[in-house]
N, C-alpha and C positions, 0 to 999 in steps of 0.2 A: 538545578534542572527545574524549570517551571512546569506548570500544569499543561500549557500548550505543547511543550516539547514531549512530555510524557504521553499525551493523547496522540500526537503525530506518530510517535514510536509505536504505539499500540495499533494504529491503523496500518502502518507499514508491516509490522509483524503479522497481523492478521492476513494481509494480502500475501505475504510470503508463505504462510501456512496453507492457505486455500490454494494458491498456485502450486505449492508442493504436492498437495493431494491430487490435483489434476494431472500434474506431471508424472506422479507415480502410477496413477490409474492408467494413463495412456502410454507410460514408459517413453516419454519424449521430452528432452530438454527445451526444444523449441516451444512446445505448448506451455511449459513452465514460464519461460521468458515472456511470451505473448500475454498470458493471463496476468502476470505480476505487473507488467507495464500498463495494461488496460485498467487494472484495479487502481493503481497509484494515480494515473492520469485522471481517471474519472473521479477519484476522491478529491483531488486538488480542484478539479473543475466544479464539483458540487459544494466545495467549501468545507469538507470534512477534515482535510489536511490543510492547515494554514501555514505557509512557509514564512510569512512576515508577520510581525506584530502590527496591530492597527493603532498603536500609540503615536502621538505626535508631540 
Protein backbone atom coordinates (compact mmCIF):
# COMPACT_ATOMS: atom_id res chain seq x y z
CA UNK A 1 0.00 0.00 0.00
CA UNK A 2 1.57 3.24 -1.14
CA UNK A 3 1.45 6.69 0.37
CA UNK A 4 -1.18 7.91 -2.13
CA UNK A 5 -3.47 5.03 -1.23
CA UNK A 6 -3.06 5.68 2.50
CA UNK A 7 -3.76 9.39 2.06
CA UNK A 8 -6.86 8.69 -0.06
CA UNK A 9 -8.08 6.27 2.63
CA UNK A 10 -7.56 8.90 5.31
CA UNK A 11 -9.63 11.44 3.35
CA UNK A 12 -12.45 8.94 2.80
CA UNK A 13 -12.41 7.88 6.46
CA UNK A 14 -12.52 11.51 7.53
CA UNK A 15 -15.48 12.13 5.23
CA UNK A 16 -17.29 9.12 6.71
CA UNK A 17 -16.67 10.29 10.27
CA UNK A 18 -17.84 13.84 9.61
CA UNK A 19 -20.88 12.63 7.68
CA UNK A 20 -21.61 10.18 10.49
CA UNK A 21 -21.61 13.01 13.01
CA UNK A 22 -24.01 15.04 10.88
CA UNK A 23 -26.22 11.98 10.40
CA UNK A 24 -26.28 11.27 14.13
CA UNK A 25 -27.00 14.88 15.06
CA UNK A 26 -29.90 15.10 12.63
CA UNK A 27 -30.88 11.41 13.00
CA UNK A 28 -31.19 11.00 9.26
CA UNK A 29 -29.51 8.52 6.87
CA UNK A 30 -30.23 10.76 3.90
CA UNK A 31 -28.20 13.58 5.43
CA UNK A 32 -25.34 11.12 6.02
CA UNK A 33 -25.34 10.00 2.39
CA UNK A 34 -25.59 13.55 0.99
CA UNK A 35 -22.75 14.85 3.19
CA UNK A 36 -20.42 11.92 2.42
CA UNK A 37 -21.05 12.21 -1.34
CA UNK A 38 -20.47 15.98 -1.30
CA UNK A 39 -17.25 15.60 0.68
CA UNK A 40 -15.80 12.84 -1.49
CA UNK A 41 -16.73 14.50 -4.78
CA UNK A 42 -15.38 17.86 -3.64
CA UNK A 43 -12.13 16.23 -2.44
CA UNK A 44 -11.67 14.57 -5.83
CA UNK A 45 -12.42 17.86 -7.61
CA UNK A 46 -9.97 19.81 -5.43
CA UNK A 47 -7.28 17.18 -5.92
CA UNK A 48 -7.10 15.98 -2.32
CA UNK A 49 -8.15 12.48 -3.39
CA UNK A 50 -6.16 11.33 -6.41
CA UNK A 51 -7.71 8.23 -8.00
CA UNK A 52 -4.91 7.67 -10.59
CA UNK A 53 -1.18 7.97 -10.39
CA UNK A 54 0.45 10.64 -12.54
CA UNK A 55 3.24 8.33 -13.66
CA UNK A 56 3.80 7.66 -17.33
